[in-house]
Each structure stands twice: as structure tokens, then as C-alpha cells.
C-alpha positions, -999 to 999 in steps of 0.1 A, spaced: 44 715 -926 62 697 -898 38 711 -873 9 699 -893 22 664 -894 26 664 -856 -10 677 -852 -23 650 -874 -4 623 -855 -18 635 -822 -53 636 -836 -49 599 -845 -35 590 -810 -58 609 -785 -43 591 -754 -6 598 -763 11 622 -740 39 642 -756 67 650 -731 90 679 -735 128 674 -730 125 693 -697 99 669 -682 120 639 -693 150 653 -676 130 659 -643 117 623 -644 153 610 -648 165 630 -618 137 618 -596 143 581 -606 180 584 -598 173 599 -563 149 570 -555 174 542 -562 195 546 -530 164 546 -508 151 514 -524 185 498 -520 187 507 -483 152 492 -477 161 460 -495 194 456 -475 178 463 -440 170 431 -420 134 422 -414 121 432 -380 121 404 -355 87 389 -348 73 400 -314 63 370 -293 43 371 -261 62 361 -229 58 324 -221 29 318 -196 40 291 -172 4 287 -160 -9 274 -193 -19 238 -190 -16 214 -219 -49 206 -235 -65 174 -222 -69 151 -252 -102 140 -238 -114 174 -228 -119 209 -243 -91 220 -268 -88 255 -252 -59 259 -228 -68 270 -193 -45 295 -176 -40 308 -140 -40 288 -108 -76 297 -101 -87 281 -133 -69 248 -128 -95 220 -124 -89 186 -110 -93 158 -134 -113 128 -121 -91 104 -102 -85 72 -121 -92 39 -101 -61 26 -85 -45 -2 -105 -44 -36 -88 -8 -44 -79 3 -76 -96 17 -90 -63 -14 -81 -42 -22 -109 -18 -49 -132 -30 -78 -146 -11 -67 -176 10 -72 -210 -5 -86 -232 22 -83 -264 2 -46 -257 -5 -41 -248 32 -56 -282 42 -32 -300 18 -2 -281 30 -12 -285 67 -16 -322 62 19 -325 47 37 -303 72 18 -298 105 -7 -326 111 17 -351 126 22 -329 156 -10 -308 158 -36 -333 147 -54 -337 114 -80 -311 123 -58 -289 145 -68 -306 178 -35 -319 191 -36 -350 212 -1 -343 228 -2 -319 258 32 -304 248 19 -294 213 -7 -267 211 -42 -270 198 -45 -249 166 -81 -255 156 -103 -224 155 -73 -201 161 -74 -167 145 -59 -170 110 -40 -137 115 -23 -150 146 -13 -183 129 3 -163 101 21 -140 125 36 -169 145 47 -188 114 64 -157 101 82 -152 134 93 -188 136 107 -185 100 125 -153 108 138 -165 141 120 -137 161 103 -166 180 130 -191 186 122 -228 181 146 -251 163 118 -275 154 92 -249 143 118 -228 124 127 -258 103 90 -264 93 82 -227 88 112 -223 65 95 -246 40 64 -224 38 57 -194 15 36 -165 26 7 -180 6 12 -213 24 10 -196 58 -21 -176 48 -38 -208 35 -29 -228 66 -43 -201 88 -75 -200 69 -79 -238 71 -73 -239 109 -96 -210 115 -124 -231 100 -118 -262 122 -138 -267 154 -118 -267 186 -124 -296 210 -131 -286 246 -105 -292 273 -108 -294 311 -90 -284 342 -72 -311 363 -60 -294 395 -90 -286 417 -69 -270 444 -53 -245 419 -82 -238 396 -98 -212 419 -65 -193 421 -62 -196 383 -97 -182 379 -90 -152 401 -58 -144 381 -75 -149 347 -105 -128 355 -92 -102 379 -54 -102 378 -34 -95 410 -40 -58 417 -14 -53 444 14 -66 421 1 -48 390 -7 -80 372 -34 -74 346 -63 -98 342 -59 -122 313 -96 -118 303 -89 -81 294 -71 -92 262 -82 -128 257 -118 -123 266 -137 -139 295 -143 -172 277 -109 -173 262 -120 -166 226 -94 -138 222 -96 -109 198 -90 -116 161 -58 -103 147 -46 -91 181 -48 -117 209 -50 -155 204 -77 -178 214 -68 -197 246 -100 -216 254 -94 -253 259 -56 -251 253 -35 -278 269 -24 -267 304 11 -280 298 16 -260 267 2 -228 282 24 -231 313 55 -237 291 48 -206 271 43 -184 302 76 -197 316 93 -189 282 79 -154 283 90 -149 319 125 -162 314 131 -143 281 132 -175 260 102 -163 239 108 -126 232 82 -119 205 56 -103 228 69 -76 252 34 -73 267 34 -110 277 70 -108 289 60 -80 313 30 -99 327 47 -133 330 77 -118 347 55 -111 378 41 -146 380 56 -175 401 55 -211 391 24 -219 412 4 -190 397 15 -200 362 3 -236 368 -30 -223 382 -39 -200 354 -28 -225 328 -51 -252 343 -80 -227 344 -75 -218 307 -77 -255 298 -112 -257 311 -125 -225 296 -156 -229 273 
């Protein structure tokens, strides 16, 4: 009777599995043995993530270039060189008009309105190389070329003033001079053009050119300069009063007064 009821129940539930007491006991044992293993796995720390060693050759991606990083010295490429930035204090082009105004206010009284001094003791500055003018003004200001008068005037000038004045004077036409001492002019010509070989005195023309035009940025123009001024400067070089040109000091130290007057007179008549 009971067996029949069980049979009918199973017939109505075809997917129902009837477990015996033995099988239920086995399942309970297996479940109990699995619990410690699961607990150990849950308690164990997670394995550390493995990271590749840092590669010091990897270059940061160029925002303007490819996004892929390039590694290795051989793969490094030079980026195009950017144009150099213009320094804010870079010297500007000389202002000739400003130079004329500054020259008129500071220099013209002694050196003439156009740089052609009328006083034999004051040098002609017209048509002089601008770089030479700037150099002399800088050295007057610093005291490297001693002159109580010129140091006072140069102290009033900025670097821009000096450059502008040099540019203005370089554009002025120098007036021709002339030699006065006929007896000495031939000696002066020999010294200027050929030097004095047996005393190791170099020819003036080697640096100042045969016609006295000089060499821009290196040696000053001498052509037509007042003989009195040239002679005074050679004496100053010789006697150590003007120490701002070791080369001229060496040459002038070998000249006597007569030779200095002769070469200065010849220079005054150079064209």
C-alpha cells in the first residue's frame, strides 16, 4: 500500500531524484571536508601584480608627434630645432637721427658740427669707423683711456648713445688736410709706408692702409687727421699715458720726437 503510493508519486514527478539515507550522509561528509579548503582560499592574500622593470630609455610621447613611445638610444630622434628667441635686451639698429642730436648736444662744440674739428688739438671724427668711435667712448667712460675731459662727457652717454653717435659720424664726409713741414714729410712717408726695418718699427700702412682709411672695427681712419693731435697721441702711447693699445705702445716706444712729428705731418696730408 505504502509502496504503491510512492510509485504513484514518482510517476507524477519524473524528474525527482529520490536519495537514500546513505547518499545523503556521503554528501554531508563531502561538504564538510570542502569548507576548510574554501576558508583557506578566501583568507590567502591576492598575488601581487607582476610589473615589467622600468625602462629608462622610454621617451615621453611628443604631444605634437606620434603617441607611441620610442625606446632605446638608437631609436631616439632629434626634434627640429626651434628658432632662437630674440633676447629682449638685444642691441637695436643704430638711430642716426638720435646720434646727430646727441652729438650736437655733447660733442659738436669741440669736434665740429659735422665731425670736422677746426681746432688742431681736437681730433677730426668725421668718417671714422663707428665701431672705433664706440670703443673709444666706452674706454673713456671706464677710465681705460684716461682723459679727465672726455671721461666727463662719456659718462653722460649710454651704450645706445655711443652707438648712435658712431653711426652718425661714420656717415659724415671728412675734410682733407695737408702736410706743413716739407723737410720732414719725406721722412714721415718712409716711416708710414715702410717702417724702420733696422729698429723693428712696423709700417703704419700695414694696419691703417696706404691711404690712411684704416680697417673697419680694427684700426682707425687716419687720413687728414690734424698733425698736432696725431703727434700728441703717439707721445701718449710712447710715454704710457695712453695705455689702451699695447700694439701702439710698442711701436711708439721706438720713435723719437722728430720721427713722431714727421709721420704725423705726413698723415695730415694723406688722401
